[in-house]
N, C-alpha and C positions, 0 to 999 in steps of 0.2 A: 504494500500500500504506500502511496506517495505521502511524503511528510506533510504536504499542504492539506491532505485529506484525513488528518488525525485530529481527534477532539471529541467533544460531547455531541452525539447525534441528535438531530431534531426528532420530535415525535412524528413518526410516519403518519401521513394523512392530515394531521392538523398543523404541522410545522411549528409546534410549541417549543419554546426554549425558556429556561428559567431566568428570573431576574430581568436585567436590562439587555439581555442578549437577543439576537435576531437570527432566524434561520437563513443560512447562506446555502441556497440550493445548487446542486451540481448541474451544469449545463446539459450533460448527457443523461440526467435522470431528475426531472423536475419534481419528483415526489420525495426525494431524499436529499439531505444536506447536513451541515454541521452548524452548531451554535457558535456565533461569533459576536463580539461586541457591536452594539448598535452604532451607526453613524448618525450623529445628531447635528443638524444644520450644516452638513457638509464637512464636519470635522471629526477626528478620532482622538481618543484620549492619549494615545501614544504617537509621537511624531514618526515612528518607523512604520506605521500602518497607513494604508490607503483607504479612502472611502470608496467602496465598490457598489455599483448599482446592479440591479438584476431585474429581469422582466416580470418575474412572478413573486416578488417579495420586497420587503423594506431594505434600504441601504444598510450595509454592514462594513465593519472594519477588519482588515486582514493584511498580512504582509504581501500577499498576491491575490488577485481576484480569480475566482473559479471560472 
């Protein structure tokens, strides 16, 4: 498994993630993804992360966009 695809998985079907995290869906499987920090107003908590947009969910922060 690729390093960028490791972490807490979203709840299948609902996309639920705990706390202030957002489900970052995989482009090759729009029903599964990983919980990542939410991107708020186009910014991320850590400067090493990028605000990633996705067609089927809220923006999320990650070192690379899926």
